[in-house]
Backbone as CSV, one residue per row, in Angstrom:
resi,resn,N_x,N_y,N_z,CA_x,CA_y,CA_z,C_x,C_y,C_z
1,MET,-85.317,83.186,86.185,-85.274,82.128,87.234,-86.184,82.207,88.077
2,ALA,-87.197,81.277,88.233,-88.309,81.000,89.046,-87.151,80.880,90.877
3,GLU,-87.952,81.570,91.189,-87.176,81.367,92.964,-87.690,80.169,93.523
4,ASN,-86.922,79.722,94.436,-87.712,78.274,94.809,-88.459,79.091,96.415
5,VAL,-89.338,78.229,96.459,-90.638,78.930,97.618,-90.470,77.507,98.300
6,GLU,-90.109,77.297,99.921,-90.073,76.756,100.715,-91.599,76.884,101.768
7,PHE,-92.156,75.850,101.824,-93.591,75.942,102.649,-93.060,75.573,103.933
8,PRO,-93.210,76.517,104.757,-92.935,75.675,106.270,-94.103,75.106,106.671
9,VAL,-93.557,74.151,107.115,-94.082,73.248,108.376,-95.081,73.912,109.566
10,PRO,-96.026,73.030,109.155,-96.983,74.335,110.441,-96.314,74.166,111.681
11,ARG,-96.439,75.106,112.537,-95.589,74.932,114.278,-96.694,74.177,114.862
12,ARG,-96.060,73.661,115.688,-96.900,73.020,116.721,-98.289,73.331,117.365
13,SER,-97.917,74.748,117.623,-99.339,75.455,118.425,-100.291,75.895,117.473
14,ASP,-100.090,75.730,115.854,-101.000,76.314,115.048,-101.448,74.829,114.689
15,ARG,-101.299,74.149,115.226,-102.250,72.418,114.468,-102.816,71.875,115.338
16,PRO,-104.124,71.886,115.095,-105.534,71.164,116.176,-104.686,69.926,116.925
17,ILE,-103.996,69.067,116.214,-103.448,67.787,117.313,-101.863,67.954,117.295
18,GLN,-101.677,68.034,118.659,-100.077,68.496,118.854,-99.400,67.344,119.360
19,ALA,-100.048,66.144,119.755,-99.264,65.175,120.514,-100.116,63.564,120.289
20,VAL,-99.052,62.552,119.910,-99.414,61.103,119.724,-98.974,60.155,120.849
21,ILE,-99.665,59.275,121.419,-99.280,58.969,122.721,-99.683,57.019,122.223
22,PHE,-98.483,56.615,122.219,-98.745,55.071,121.891,-98.563,54.092,122.661
23,ASP,-99.311,52.948,122.695,-99.045,51.798,123.376,-97.605,51.367,122.915
24,LEU,-97.164,50.229,123.820,-95.717,49.820,123.259,-95.987,48.272,122.471
25,ASP,-96.503,47.378,123.532,-96.759,45.758,122.834,-97.917,46.029,121.989
26,ASN,-97.617,45.191,120.995,-98.676,44.877,120.143,-99.552,46.253,119.162
27,THR,-98.818,47.321,119.841,-99.109,48.326,118.922,-97.709,49.047,118.018
28,LEU,-96.714,49.003,118.436,-95.381,49.246,118.026,-94.576,48.147,117.784
29,THR,-94.688,47.192,118.589,-94.048,46.075,118.364,-94.754,44.670,118.420
30,ASP,-94.461,43.826,117.606,-95.555,42.464,117.563,-95.008,41.613,118.657
31,PHE,-95.222,41.937,120.119,-95.059,41.720,121.320,-95.450,39.813,121.362
32,MET,-96.812,39.642,121.129,-97.085,38.238,121.417,-96.395,37.415,120.378
33,LYS,-96.194,37.791,119.418,-95.287,36.839,118.053,-93.805,36.286,119.175
34,ALA,-93.184,37.401,119.548,-91.881,37.110,120.585,-92.491,36.299,121.291
35,LYS,-93.192,36.811,122.295,-93.491,35.961,123.632,-93.890,34.739,123.145
36,GLU,-94.693,34.128,121.939,-94.818,32.943,121.958,-93.838,32.136,121.080
37,ASP,-93.184,32.479,120.453,-91.852,32.257,119.662,-90.809,31.852,120.577
38,SER,-90.638,32.655,122.033,-89.672,32.625,123.435,-89.997,31.371,124.077
39,ILE,-91.674,31.327,124.006,-91.993,30.289,125.205,-91.912,28.769,124.470
40,ARG,-92.072,29.096,122.873,-91.794,27.826,122.419,-90.109,27.145,122.541
41,ALA,-89.359,27.952,122.317,-88.127,27.662,122.612,-87.655,27.161,124.292
42,ALA,-88.196,28.113,125.151,-87.684,27.667,126.292,-88.256,26.597,126.516
43,VAL,-89.670,26.288,126.403,-90.277,24.735,126.195,-89.326,23.610,125.767
44,GLN,-89.049,23.424,124.438,-88.425,22.414,124.018,-86.724,22.444,124.424
45,ALA,-86.231,23.455,124.834,-85.007,23.596,126.034,-85.373,22.472,127.169
46,MET,-86.374,22.854,128.038,-86.735,22.449,128.939,-86.696,20.713,128.781
47,ILE,-87.645,20.554,127.608,-87.743,19.081,127.062,-86.348,18.228,126.765
48,ASP,-85.632,18.943,126.266,-84.253,18.334,126.135,-83.270,18.345,127.294
49,ALA,-83.984,19.354,128.642,-82.988,18.937,129.572,-83.990,17.853,130.494
50,GLY,-85.045,17.416,130.254,-85.270,16.487,131.017,-86.952,16.666,131.509
51,LEU,-87.441,17.700,131.095,-88.986,17.691,131.354,-89.590,16.755,131.007
52,PRO,-90.499,16.170,131.731,-91.237,14.885,130.994,-92.796,15.262,130.579
53,LEU,-92.913,16.471,129.765,-94.422,16.732,129.050,-94.011,17.066,127.832
54,GLY,-94.914,16.935,126.910,-94.720,17.664,125.470,-95.090,19.020,124.999
55,LEU,-94.468,19.459,124.022,-94.407,20.760,123.793,-95.711,21.205,123.990
56,GLN,-96.770,21.113,123.423,-98.046,21.732,123.383,-98.564,21.978,124.840
57,GLU,-98.565,20.925,125.635,-98.971,20.584,126.903,-98.144,21.488,127.800
58,ALA,-97.233,21.520,127.753,-96.004,22.441,128.478,-96.678,24.167,127.947
59,THR,-96.772,24.089,126.505,-96.633,25.694,126.239,-98.013,25.805,126.855
60,ASP,-99.092,25.373,127.018,-100.474,25.727,127.195,-100.197,25.718,128.453
61,GLN,-100.077,25.192,129.289,-99.814,25.326,130.618,-99.209,26.541,131.108
62,ILE,-97.946,27.079,130.630,-97.377,28.287,130.630,-97.998,29.581,130.306
63,PHE,-98.855,29.583,129.221,-99.869,30.548,128.879,-101.057,30.587,129.960
64,ALA,-101.377,29.441,130.774,-102.235,29.429,131.506,-101.845,30.100,132.459
65,ILE,-100.873,30.334,133.313,-100.394,30.831,134.300,-100.006,32.206,133.755
66,TYR,-99.666,32.571,132.546,-99.904,34.112,132.055,-101.177,34.533,132.027
67,LYS,-102.173,33.813,132.046,-103.593,34.606,131.989,-104.013,34.832,133.075
68,LYS,-103.431,33.866,134.278,-103.413,34.091,135.916,-102.509,35.226,136.450
69,ARG,-101.888,35.243,136.178,-100.639,36.047,136.968,-100.440,37.389,136.146
70,GLY,-100.522,37.493,134.307,-100.406,38.717,133.824,-98.980,38.298,132.788
71,ILE,-99.376,38.828,131.549,-98.613,38.037,130.237,-96.936,38.789,130.580
72,GLU,-96.638,39.579,132.094,-95.085,39.924,132.190,-94.956,39.431,133.455
73,HIS,-95.574,38.491,133.593,-95.043,37.702,135.216,-93.503,37.277,134.631
74,GLN,-92.784,37.695,135.639,-91.144,36.969,135.640,-90.906,35.874,136.050
75,ARG,-91.568,35.220,137.031,-91.400,33.743,137.336,-92.025,32.718,136.814
76,VAL,-92.470,32.724,135.956,-93.303,31.943,135.017,-93.175,30.471,134.723
77,PHE,-91.823,30.717,134.458,-91.336,29.141,134.345,-91.000,28.589,136.120
78,ASN,-90.702,29.453,137.132,-90.483,28.932,138.498,-91.988,28.267,138.597
79,LEU,-92.943,29.066,138.906,-94.545,28.185,138.761,-94.311,26.845,137.844
80,PHE,-94.392,27.222,136.584,-94.576,25.811,135.570,-93.743,24.754,136.165
81,LEU,-92.624,24.956,136.840,-91.956,23.606,137.250,-92.615,22.950,138.166
82,GLU,-92.945,24.074,139.386,-93.630,23.688,140.634,-94.478,23.166,140.526
83,GLN,-95.541,23.823,139.766,-96.934,22.843,139.104,-96.636,21.552,138.743
84,THR,-95.451,21.221,137.639,-95.601,20.087,136.622,-94.716,18.959,137.494
85,ILE,-93.400,19.488,137.982,-92.582,18.344,138.547,-92.457,18.716,140.488
86,GLY,-93.321,19.501,140.452,-93.761,19.820,141.679,-92.255,20.601,142.714
87,HIS,-90.579,21.042,141.775,-89.784,21.760,142.379,-89.292,22.330,141.305
88,ASN,-88.396,23.326,141.666,-88.026,23.759,140.740,-86.272,23.222,140.283
89,ASP,-86.042,22.595,139.361,-84.989,22.046,138.928,-84.006,22.875,138.151
90,ASP,-82.561,23.481,138.742,-81.928,24.534,138.056,-81.623,24.334,136.512
91,ARG,-81.152,22.891,136.714,-80.923,22.550,135.179,-81.792,23.235,134.327
92,ILE,-83.240,22.526,134.433,-84.260,22.726,133.561,-84.429,24.324,133.518
93,LEU,-84.392,24.817,134.605,-84.779,26.567,134.498,-83.711,27.100,133.815
94,ALA,-82.626,26.896,134.121,-81.479,27.658,133.513,-81.874,27.520,131.898
95,ALA,-82.285,26.060,131.309,-82.217,25.930,130.064,-83.436,27.425,129.556
96,ALA,-84.516,26.893,130.023,-85.946,27.591,129.827,-84.945,29.332,129.880
97,VAL,-84.552,29.781,130.717,-84.081,31.171,130.398,-83.256,31.506,129.200
98,VAL,-82.463,30.912,129.281,-81.020,31.040,128.137,-82.066,31.026,127.032
99,ALA,-82.715,30.153,126.724,-83.320,29.450,125.303,-84.486,30.719,125.353
100,TYR,-85.201,31.439,126.169,-86.393,32.255,126.160,-85.248,33.782,125.662
101,ARG,-84.352,33.902,126.342,-83.996,35.058,125.751,-83.288,35.133,124.488
102,ARG,-82.549,34.010,124.381,-82.132,34.129,122.946,-82.896,34.530,122.043
103,ALA,-84.249,33.504,122.213,-85.426,33.507,121.140,-86.090,35.249,121.087
104,ARG,-85.915,35.418,122.323,-86.880,36.728,122.347,-86.089,37.850,121.720
105,ASP,-84.632,37.729,121.894,-83.826,38.924,120.887,-83.727,38.665,119.693
106,GLY,-84.293,37.398,119.035,-84.178,37.369,117.623,-85.631,37.536,116.952
107,SER,-86.479,37.793,118.099,-88.278,37.484,117.261,-88.708,38.689,117.466
108,LEU,-88.051,39.640,118.480,-88.863,41.025,118.772,-88.516,41.747,117.780
109,VAL,-89.841,42.455,116.963,-89.700,43.337,116.126,-90.897,44.322,115.581
110,THR,-90.465,45.172,115.028,-91.596,46.252,114.789,-92.386,46.058,114.229
111,TYR,-94.221,46.527,114.188,-94.826,46.326,112.963,-94.257,46.801,111.665
112,PRO,-94.844,46.402,110.220,-94.645,46.957,109.232,-94.771,48.526,109.279
113,HIS,-93.915,49.333,108.569,-94.250,50.760,108.635,-94.014,51.765,109.956
114,ALA,-93.848,50.980,110.999,-93.523,51.675,111.970,-92.443,52.733,112.236
115,ARG,-91.229,52.351,111.602,-90.021,53.254,111.697,-90.720,54.687,110.788
116,LEU,-91.292,54.073,109.432,-91.745,55.151,108.717,-92.796,56.265,109.573
117,VAL,-93.716,55.489,110.350,-94.719,56.747,110.429,-94.170,57.161,111.790
118,LEU,-93.157,56.511,113.044,-92.619,57.561,113.849,-91.490,58.955,112.830
119,ASN,-90.915,58.389,112.425,-90.046,59.391,111.529,-91.129,60.717,111.087
120,ARG,-92.104,60.298,110.529,-92.827,60.943,109.910,-93.289,62.283,110.705
121,LEU,-94.023,61.494,112.177,-94.696,61.972,113.253,-93.325,63.227,113.806
122,LEU,-92.195,62.262,113.814,-91.258,63.586,114.838,-90.911,64.790,113.687
123,LYS,-90.488,64.440,112.428,-90.164,65.379,111.398,-91.384,66.282,111.249
124,GLU,-92.740,66.215,111.278,-93.782,66.986,111.368,-93.755,67.960,112.771
125,GLY,-93.147,67.274,113.477,-93.093,68.318,115.116,-94.295,67.585,116.215
126,TYR,-94.712,66.456,115.723,-95.374,66.188,116.770,-94.457,65.809,118.228
127,LYS,-95.110,66.251,119.436,-94.762,65.847,120.684,-95.071,63.608,120.503
128,MET,-94.657,63.157,121.356,-94.929,61.607,121.014,-94.375,60.829,122.235
129,ALA,-95.187,60.111,122.832,-95.152,59.183,124.457,-95.116,58.140,124.204
130,VAL,-94.655,57.119,124.901,-95.248,55.666,125.119,-95.804,55.705,126.439
131,VAL,-97.370,55.144,126.765,-97.491,54.678,127.860,-98.253,53.239,127.975
132,SER,-97.285,52.599,128.773,-97.197,51.372,128.917,-97.517,50.751,130.014
133,ASP,-98.285,49.533,130.037,-98.402,49.001,131.805,-97.375,47.737,132.000
134,ALA,-95.995,47.590,130.927,-95.383,47.105,131.311,-94.087,47.267,132.319
135,PRO,-93.602,46.748,133.174,-92.432,47.046,133.862,-91.499,48.210,133.284
136,ARG,-90.834,49.145,133.620,-90.123,50.182,133.133,-88.787,49.537,132.663
137,PHE,-88.357,48.729,133.216,-86.659,48.186,132.563,-87.193,47.380,131.492
138,GLU,-88.492,46.822,131.707,-88.702,45.648,130.697,-89.069,46.376,129.075
139,ALA,-89.623,47.695,129.747,-90.059,48.558,127.863,-88.938,48.962,127.568
140,TRP,-88.034,49.366,128.452,-87.065,49.955,127.822,-85.942,48.905,127.222
141,ILE,-85.930,47.753,127.717,-85.146,46.849,126.853,-85.622,46.565,125.719
142,ARG,-87.050,46.760,125.329,-87.542,46.189,123.823,-87.347,47.550,123.321
143,LEU,-87.530,48.897,123.962,-87.453,50.031,122.883,-86.090,50.220,122.305
144,THR,-85.022,49.926,123.467,-83.645,49.810,123.243,-83.104,48.806,121.742
145,SER,-83.220,47.759,122.233,-83.341,46.429,121.354,-83.735,46.528,120.045
146,LEU,-84.937,47.241,119.695,-85.292,48.156,118.506,-84.821,49.397,117.889
147,GLY,-83.981,50.177,118.512,-83.493,51.438,118.272,-84.652,52.286,118.249
148,LEU,-85.525,52.302,119.000,-86.774,53.543,119.368,-86.686,54.434,120.501
149,GLN,-85.365,54.057,121.517,-85.335,54.885,122.400,-85.245,56.145,122.467
150,HIS,-84.591,56.450,121.348,-84.755,58.016,120.690,-85.786,58.621,120.110
151,SER,-86.824,58.190,119.985,-87.913,58.567,119.161,-89.363,59.286,119.927
152,PHE,-89.189,59.310,121.447,-90.142,59.349,122.230,-89.785,60.557,123.197
153,ASP,-90.544,61.743,123.403,-90.339,62.685,124.312,-90.843,62.047,125.713
154,LEU,-91.357,60.993,125.707,-91.359,60.658,127.043,-91.850,59.080,126.974
155,VAL,-91.498,58.246,127.956,-91.646,57.149,128.251,-92.368,56.707,129.330
156,LEU,-93.729,56.197,129.665,-94.273,56.097,130.951,-94.740,54.772,131.157
157,THR,-94.391,54.034,132.266,-94.977,52.508,132.612,-95.610,52.621,133.857
158,HIS,-96.075,51.620,134.099,-96.769,51.196,135.367,-96.192,51.674,136.818
159,ASP,-94.848,51.376,136.563,-93.859,51.756,137.439,-93.344,53.594,137.676
160,ASP,-93.926,53.724,136.985,-93.797,55.470,136.712,-95.078,55.907,137.425
161,THR,-96.414,55.316,136.726,-97.279,56.175,136.959,-98.219,55.317,138.296
162,GLY,-97.869,53.934,138.635,-98.763,53.432,139.598,-100.028,53.004,139.328
163,ALA,-100.488,53.052,137.978,-101.993,52.681,137.795,-101.960,52.128,136.321
164,HIS,-102.916,51.169,136.257,-102.937,50.184,135.006,-103.813,50.844,133.826
165,LYS,-103.598,50.494,132.899,-104.899,50.790,131.889,-106.172,50.130,131.986
166,PRO,-107.035,50.598,131.916,-107.756,51.663,131.623,-108.094,53.037,132.737
167,ASP,-107.190,53.005,133.562,-107.345,54.165,134.750,-106.615,55.164,133.874
168,PRO,-107.238,56.703,133.634,-107.125,57.463,133.084,-105.939,58.051,133.386
169,ARG,-105.147,57.919,134.540,-104.346,58.445,135.043,-102.873,58.467,134.015
170,PRO,-102.330,57.423,133.863,-101.182,57.285,133.169,-101.528,58.424,132.050
171,PHE,-102.729,58.316,131.077,-102.567,59.457,130.109,-102.534,60.520,130.560
172,GLN,-103.126,61.131,131.748,-103.243,62.697,132.210,-101.722,62.404,132.294
173,MET,-101.596,61.701,133.247,-99.863,62.191,133.534,-99.181,62.679,132.502
174,ALA,-98.887,61.816,131.310,-98.334,61.993,130.127,-98.352,63.345,129.422
175,LEU,-99.887,63.890,129.685,-100.415,65.144,128.865,-99.918,66.371,129.439
176,GLU,-99.785,66.013,130.980,-99.541,67.122,132.055,-97.608,67.337,131.431
177,ILE,-96.922,66.198,131.494,-95.740,66.438,131.305,-95.432,66.850,129.344
178,LEU,-96.031,66.668,128.701,-96.000,66.961,127.382,-96.736,68.303,127.077
179,GLU,-97.298,68.757,128.340,-98.056,70.012,128.299,-99.039,70.207,126.911
180,VAL,-99.639,69.259,126.973,-100.879,68.916,125.749,-101.935,69.003,126.003
181,PRO,-103.310,69.889,126.006,-104.624,69.304,126.546,-105.068,68.488,125.840
182,ALA,-106.156,67.284,126.491,-106.362,65.930,125.783,-107.083,66.282,124.554
183,GLU,-107.684,67.341,124.433,-108.619,67.287,123.186,-107.261,67.784,121.706
184,ARG,-106.357,68.070,122.049,-105.164,68.078,121.148,-104.258,66.935,120.777
185,ALA,-104.670,65.648,121.617,-103.568,64.583,121.558,-104.591,63.279,121.018
186,VAL,-103.635,61.900,120.962,-104.398,60.789,120.067,-103.755,60.016,120.844
187,VAL,-104.482,58.859,121.270,-103.981,57.681,121.667,-104.144,56.459,120.631
188,ILE,-103.090,55.566,120.220,-103.210,54.543,119.721,-102.822,53.260,120.451
189,GLY,-103.787,52.304,120.107,-103.250,51.214,120.884,-104.361,49.890,120.397
190,ASP,-103.534,48.421,120.912,-104.153,47.276,120.313,-105.366,46.865,121.121
191,TRP,-105.749,47.178,122.304,-106.517,46.954,123.394,-107.651,47.924,123.927
192,LYS,-108.678,47.335,123.563,-110.056,48.174,123.361,-110.581,48.719,124.918
193,GLU,-110.126,47.355,125.858,-110.143,47.665,127.471,-109.504,48.069,128.177
194,ARG,-108.407,48.214,127.713,-107.537,49.050,128.353,-107.113,50.582,127.339
195,ASP,-106.129,50.684,126.750,-105.909,51.464,125.967,-106.844,52.304,125.285
196,ILE,-108.001,52.136,124.641,-108.816,52.710,124.094,-109.982,53.104,125.129
197,LEU,-110.422,52.567,126.254,-111.167,52.982,127.177,-110.492,54.162,127.934
198,GLY,-109.098,53.528,128.261,-108.288,54.635,129.128,-108.429,55.771,128.644
199,GLY,-108.168,56.099,127.629,-107.658,57.223,126.463,-109.065,57.995,126.491
200,ARG,-110.028,57.182,126.245,-111.138,57.755,126.201,-111.903,58.590,127.529
201,ASN,-111.322,57.596,128.769,-111.555,58.266,130.123,-110.674,59.706,130.463
202,ALA,-110.061,59.662,129.638,-108.684,60.859,129.754,-108.975,61.544,129.023
203,GLY,-110.101,61.806,127.941,-110.503,62.782,126.782,-109.928,62.675,125.803
204,LEU,-108.765,61.967,125.306,-108.000,61.858,124.144,-108.755,61.185,123.001
205,HIS,-108.410,61.599,121.762,-108.837,61.015,120.439,-108.338,59.533,120.298
206,THR,-109.374,58.625,120.279,-108.586,57.257,120.000,-108.740,56.585,119.134
207,VAL,-107.648,55.485,118.752,-107.461,54.982,117.530,-107.078,53.580,118.108
208,TYR,-107.865,52.528,117.616,-107.767,51.270,117.873,-106.853,50.646,116.750
209,ALA,-105.624,50.205,117.367,-104.985,49.204,115.784,-105.295,47.735,116.330
210,ARG,-106.293,47.434,115.611,-106.748,46.419,115.061,-105.734,45.356,114.689
211,TYR,-104.798,45.656,113.880,-104.017,44.934,113.421,-102.578,44.062,114.555
212,GLY,-102.927,44.639,115.671,-102.297,44.445,116.991,-103.011,43.337,117.868
213,ASP,-104.429,43.264,118.057,-105.124,42.518,119.202,-104.839,41.155,119.065
214,GLN,-103.839,40.563,119.784,-103.692,38.950,119.873,-103.535,38.805,121.266
215,TYR,-104.037,39.873,122.176,-103.595,39.632,123.661,-105.020,38.818,124.005
216,SER,-106.008,39.061,123.703,-107.180,38.732,124.265,-107.373,37.509,124.625
217,GLN,-106.669,36.722,123.499,-106.891,35.051,123.736,-106.074,34.800,124.891
218,TYR,-105.409,35.541,125.676,-104.520,35.150,126.345,-105.245,35.608,127.983
219,ALA,-106.149,36.842,128.047,-106.619,37.386,128.913,-108.343,37.417,129.054
220,ASP,-108.899,37.423,130.392,-110.294,37.438,130.753,-110.638,38.871,130.282
221,LYS,-111.858,38.440,129.886,-112.197,39.983,129.092,-112.922,41.200,130.517
222,LEU,-112.672,41.923,129.855,-112.676,43.128,131.082,-114.004,44.483,130.981
223,GLU,-114.464,45.020,131.920,-115.183,46.026,131.719,-114.899,46.715,130.674
224,GLY,-115.948,47.425,129.627,-115.278,48.408,128.693,-115.019,47.489,127.304
225,GLU,-115.616,46.180,127.634,-115.062,45.251,126.041,-115.492,45.852,124.728
226,GLY,-116.776,46.630,124.879,-117.670,46.983,123.929,-117.301,48.415,123.451
227,THR,-116.032,48.884,124.126,-115.418,50.210,123.681,-115.565,50.513,122.553
228,VAL,-115.797,51.675,121.587,-115.984,52.203,120.565,-115.287,53.249,120.298
229,PRO,-113.874,52.571,119.415,-113.145,53.998,119.097,-113.630,55.015,118.252
230,ASP,-112.488,56.091,118.158,-112.958,56.814,117.024,-112.609,56.642,115.801
231,PHE,-111.335,56.012,115.670,-110.733,55.388,114.249,-110.394,53.963,115.015
232,VAL,-110.115,53.069,113.335,-109.662,51.780,113.763,-108.675,51.715,112.328
233,VAL,-107.518,51.139,112.735,-106.425,51.274,111.696,-106.206,49.903,111.295
234,ASP,-105.917,48.995,110.345,-105.506,47.612,110.319,-103.935,47.807,109.965
235,ASP,-103.447,48.538,109.900,-101.687,49.281,109.485,-101.737,50.456,110.061
236,LEU,-100.268,50.421,110.759,-100.060,51.655,111.378,-99.702,52.534,110.549
237,LEU,-99.455,52.479,109.253,-99.394,53.512,108.334,-100.404,54.363,107.874
238,GLN,-101.941,53.612,108.396,-103.133,54.518,108.529,-103.148,55.871,109.429
239,LEU,-102.541,55.492,110.392,-102.094,56.569,111.441,-101.976,58.057,110.806
240,LEU,-100.902,57.873,110.001,-101.199,59.310,109.235,-102.064,59.592,108.542
241,ASP,-102.874,58.841,107.846,-104.448,59.465,107.455,-105.313,59.726,108.368
242,VAL,-105.099,59.093,109.509,-105.805,59.737,110.881,-105.634,60.901,111.337
243,MET,-104.378,61.483,111.507,-103.630,62.347,111.792,-104.249,63.510,110.820
244,ASP,-104.136,63.328,109.623,-104.658,64.346,108.262,-106.128,64.703,109.073
245,LYS,-106.993,63.611,108.818,-108.587,63.774,109.171,-108.568,64.575,110.398
246,LEU,-108.022,64.276,111.436,-107.984,65.067,112.636,-108.028,66.755,112.455
247,ASN,-106.960,66.677,111.915,-106.093,67.919,111.792,-107.154,68.833,110.792
248,GLY,-107.593,68.328,109.666,-108.380,68.680,108.533,-109.845,69.360,109.130
249,ALA,-110.067,68.166,109.450,-111.591,68.346,110.152,-111.786,69.440,111.388
250,ALA,-110.712,69.759,112.386,-110.745,70.768,113.429,-110.151,72.089,112.978
251,ALA,-109.411,72.066,111.466,-109.532,73.275,111.117,-110.244,74.045,110.210
252,THR,-111.514,72.713,109.645,-112.747,73.310,109.149,-113.339,73.664,110.040
253,ASP,-113.613,72.786,111.042,-114.807,73.516,112.545,-113.800,75.008,112.852
254,LYS,-112.776,75.327,112.700,-112.428,76.422,113.147,-112.592,77.674,112.446
255,GLY,-112.931,77.157,110.743,-112.778,77.956,110.108,-114.303,78.645,109.963
256,ASP,-115.258,77.674,110.370,-116.556,77.679,110.230,-117.008,78.930,111.215
């Protein structure tokens, strides 16, 4: 009878690529869908509470505030009400906040294949991190609500690093904590001007998550718009192919 033969998974130190750094919003989670759904729900609630504007007009004004103040701005409804009716009406504001939170909790989802990819990378022994420009608590809320809070060795936000991408410092801090050199790490993100340029500035292999690039319509163009990534994926599942290519190419180069 033939013996069962087990093929060992390559040790992390034996593999050319050791770590994967993920952007969070619009890379792992469909953040803009959740944001848009939540804002529409909030506007409908404000109209029901007496806001004298139509749905589209109010929605456009709120996203104009986001464009000016940042998509994570925490007082967007306060500013919106001050601009439209001249003061904060607590009844209208409360309706907006409650409707926003309910819609957000129901709308935030991972992209297709996200759990499969994360589980595969975990099983294969990669170190994994999230580097996000989101506020720390908001990032953890999103990760926990999606059940991803235990998937990463490290989660770094702007509150932790004191810098926004494309500054290379957030990536450098992650690499230092993970104890992985830049040339043996990959970053995947949806925003060329931040994730890809920042990762390149830090010396990482870069993967552009084209499937999630929805934020640019709400943001001014930044320096680095023309940054060319090392790889482009239209489905998160393709990241596994990228890892195979990087590991195979590095191993071949080493053999030569």
